[in-house]
Every structure is written in structure tokens, then in C-alpha cells.
GUMI-763517 format. One line per 10 residues: number of its first residue (from 0); their letters; for each residue x, y, z of C-alpha. Coordinates in steps of 0.2 Angstrom, whole numbers. Example, Ala and Ser with C-alpha at 12.3 -4.5 7.8 and 13.67 -1.06 7.14 Angstrom:
2
0) as) 62:-22:39  68:-5:36
***
This chain:
291
0) myeskkylti) -79:-163:147  -97:-163:142  -100:-145:149  -85:-139:139  -92:-147:123  -109:-139:127  -102:-122:129  -91:-124:113  -107:-129:103  -116:-113:110
10) awllvlpall) -101:-102:105  -101:-109:87  -120:-107:86  -118:-89:91  -104:-85:79  -111:-95:64  -124:-81:58  -110:-68:57  -98:-81:49  -110:-86:36
20) iriftttypi) -113:-68:31  -95:-65:30  -91:-80:19  -106:-75:8  -100:-57:6  -82:-63:3  -85:-78:-9  -99:-72:-19  -91:-56:-26  -75:-66:-30
30) ietfrisffd) -85:-80:-39  -96:-67:-48  -81:-57:-54  -73:-73:-61  -89:-77:-70  -92:-59:-78  -73:-59:-84  -78:-72:-97  -92:-61:-104  -92:-45:-115
40) vklmrginqf) -103:-34:-103  -107:-17:-109  -121:-9:-99  -124:6:-110  -126:-5:-126  -135:-19:-118  -122:-32:-123  -119:-47:-112  -110:-60:-123  -99:-75:-118
50) vgfqnyinvf) -82:-72:-126  -71:-85:-116  -53:-79:-113  -54:-64:-125  -55:-51:-111  -39:-58:-104  -30:-58:-121  -36:-40:-123  -28:-35:-105  -11:-39:-111
60) hdskvltsis) -13:-30:-128  -21:-14:-120  -8:0:-119  -18:9:-105  -18:-7:-94  1:-10:-98  5:8:-93  -5:6:-77  4:-10:-73  21:-2:-76
70) ftivfvvgsm) 17:13:-65  10:1:-52  26:-8:-51  36:8:-50  24:15:-37  25:-1:-26  44:-3:-27  47:16:-24  35:17:-10  41:1:-1
80) vghivlgvil) 60:5:-3  56:22:5  45:14:19  58:2:24  73:14:23  65:29:30  54:19:42  68:11:51  77:28:52  62:36:59
90) alilnmklpa) 59:22:71  77:23:78  74:42:81  58:39:90  66:26:101  79:38:107  77:46:124  71:63:118  61:77:127  42:76:126
100) qkilrtivll) 44:58:118  26:53:119  20:70:112  33:68:97  26:50:93  8:57:93  13:71:81  22:59:70  6:48:68  -5:63:63
110) pwampmvvia) -3:61:44  -8:42:45  -23:47:55  -30:58:41  -40:50:27  -30:47:11  -43:56:0  -42:72:11  -23:71:10  -23:68:-9
120) maskwafnnd) -35:83:-12  -24:94:-1  -8:88:-11  -16:93:-27  -15:111:-21  1:109:-12  10:104:-29  3:118:-38  16:129:-46  9:146:-43
130) yglvnnfirw) 2:145:-25  7:127:-19  17:125:-2  30:114:-10  36:126:-23  35:141:-11  46:131:1  59:128:-13  58:146:-18  65:151:-1
140) fnpsfhmdwl) 82:143:-7  79:146:-26  68:161:-30  67:157:-49  61:139:-46  47:133:-58  39:116:-58  22:111:-63  23:94:-53  6:87:-59
150) ihsgtarnav) 7:92:-77  22:81:-82  21:62:-81  38:60:-72  36:73:-58  17:68:-56  23:50:-53  36:56:-40  23:67:-32  11:52:-30
160) iavdlwkdlp) 24:41:-22  30:55:-11  12:58:-4  9:40:-1  25:39:8  22:54:19  5:47:24  9:29:28  27:31:34  23:36:52
170) ffaililagl) 12:20:54  26:9:47  39:17:58  28:15:74  26:-4:70  45:-5:68  47:5:84  36:-9:93  49:-22:87  63:-11:94
180) qfissdlyea) 55:-11:111  58:-30:113  76:-29:109  85:-31:126  97:-17:130  109:-30:137  114:-35:120  119:-17:116  129:-16:132  138:-33:128
190) akidgagair) 142:-26:111  148:-10:118  160:-20:129  166:-29:114  171:-13:106  156:-12:94  150:5:89  133:11:85  134:7:66  141:-10:69
200) sffkitlpll) 128:-14:83  114:-9:71  119:-21:57  124:-35:69  110:-34:82  96:-22:77  93:-26:59  94:-45:61  82:-45:75  70:-33:66
210) sknilvlsif) 71:-43:49  56:-53:51  46:-38:58  51:-28:42  47:-43:30  30:-46:37  26:-28:37  32:-26:20  20:-40:14  5:-31:20
220) ftmwritsfd) 10:-14:15  15:-20:-2  -3:-28:-4  -10:-11:1  0:-2:-12  -5:-14:-26  -23:-10:-22  -21:8:-20  -35:19:-28  -40:34:-18
230) ivyamtsggp) -23:43:-19  -24:43:-38  -43:46:-39  -42:62:-28  -24:69:-33  -22:66:-52  -37:57:-59  -24:46:-67  -16:60:-77  -7:68:-85
240) gestaliayr) -14:56:-99  -13:39:-91  4:40:-83  -2:39:-65  -17:27:-67  -13:13:-55  -20:-4:-59  -34:-3:-46  -39:14:-53  -40:7:-71
250) vtteaftnln) -52:-7:-65  -63:7:-58  -62:17:-73  -67:3:-85  -81:-3:-73  -89:14:-68  -84:26:-81  -83:16:-97  -96:4:-90  -86:-11:-98
260) tgyaasiavv) -89:-22:-83  -83:-39:-91  -66:-31:-96  -65:-23:-79  -68:-40:-71  -54:-48:-81  -42:-35:-75  -47:-37:-57  -45:-56:-59  -27:-54:-65
270) lflvmailsg) -24:-42:-51  -31:-55:-39  -21:-69:-45  -5:-59:-45  -8:-54:-27  -12:-72:-22  5:-78:-30  14:-63:-21  6:-67:-5  11:-85:-6
280) lsmsaakrvd) 29:-82:-10  30:-68:3  23:-79:17  34:-93:12  49:-81:13  43:-75:30  43:-93:37  61:-95:32  67:-80:42  72:-83:60
290) y) 72:-71:74
***
């Protein structure tokens, strides 16, 4: 007993320096962001004045921020619906006994392995009307097709969602595939004996057993979508106008382009609180879902 306590104490002493550094590098930026959010800090003009909740009031009256919030909601919902529906379908395909199955799974993961900035910059070229791969492919079926994808707000938003989905969908599908591997084949055999077809087996066996996996994955992927920055930064720079500026990109623009750090901090705090609430609700829902 004494020896075990001794080793436990040594273990904590070894871990403590890294733990303290981690706590400091996590808590200090959060506390400092909360503090700055109550000040009007404009670096270029040398202003550092306490304004209380004025920055937070301005957030909900700023048309640019409201546009960013609206697109962030559209981006998250559209991307996650695509991830869940297409991810489950792709996982079912990868779970089939196909020739060169391992090679196929590796190829599918290639988009996820690439950095988002690289993919976003390549997509900027791919969606070009004159020489882009997307329009060239469509013109095989419709030679007169013309679309400036990143010039119009609606198509630019769809393009951003499509690129995000293309990059992270394989990873989502592979994680769903891991859940499929744990479903016993005996269940499907029993269902087949009872006369259940493939579709009925999916809705009565596969989907219920995967529900918690899908929910937990959706929580993390949603949090990543809410804080997405690099795809917009490299692909559209928030344009055309402000139509594709995600809320994380808006924070960066206010902080490092406009040098309005107090206002940027207030937007970041609002984003932090929203994510905290969503995380709490999501984890609560996950606990209520049984395997």
C-alpha cells in the first residue's frame, strides 16, 4: 500500500510541470479574452478604454457579425446533414466485401489527410468559371454551362460547404465504419430468417446501434465546424462581400485586420458561451441515448 502511494506521488510530480503549463496556456488566454472584451482597444489609435458591456451590445447590432452568424448556422447545419447522411452511406459501402477493400479505404481517406488550407486554395481554382475542374466536368454534359461559383453569394456558400464536406466526410465515414465493425453478423442473420430485408435491417438494427456513435461524432464535428476559419480564409476571404465570412473568420478580421481587439474579444466570448451551451446540451443528449 505504501509503495503504491509512493509511486503515485512520483507519477504526479513528473506530470505536474506539464499539467501546470497546460492549465496556464489554457486558462490565461480565456481570462484575458474575457477581460479585454470589456474594453475599447484600438491598437492603431492607442485607445484602451473601459466600456463595460458596450462591445456586446454592438455585436448584436453589427450587420457584418449578424451575416457571419447566419452563414455559420447555414454552414454548420448543411455540413453536418451531409456528413451524417453521406457518411453513413459511405461507411456502409466501405463495409461491404469489395475487391482491394483496404486500398479503397486508404484512397477514401486521402482528402482528410490533406491540410485544409491547401484544399481551399486548390478549390479556389477548381471553382473558376474559365479553367476550373468543376465547370469543365459539368460542360461534358452541358457545353453551354456558365457559372462563376465564387462571385455570387449563394453559389459561393454552397461551394464552401461542398469543399468542407469533401474534406472531412471520409474521416467521419471511417469512424462510423469502426462502429459497424462491432455489430454482430448474427443479428443480421436472425433478421434475415425472420424475413427482414436489407432496408428494414438497416432501420431496425444498424441505425439504432449506430445512433450513439453518430451523435457523439456529430457533437465534435459540429464544434469543429463552428470554429472553422482556414477554409474561408484561403478559399473566399469572406467574399463576395461578407456572405461567406464565418464567425471565427470575423473574429480574426476584427482582431488582426481592423486591430479592434476589444470588439474581437467580445465576439469570441459570445462564440465561447454558445459552444459551451451547445456542448452541455449535446453531452446531456448523448447520455440519454442507449446502445
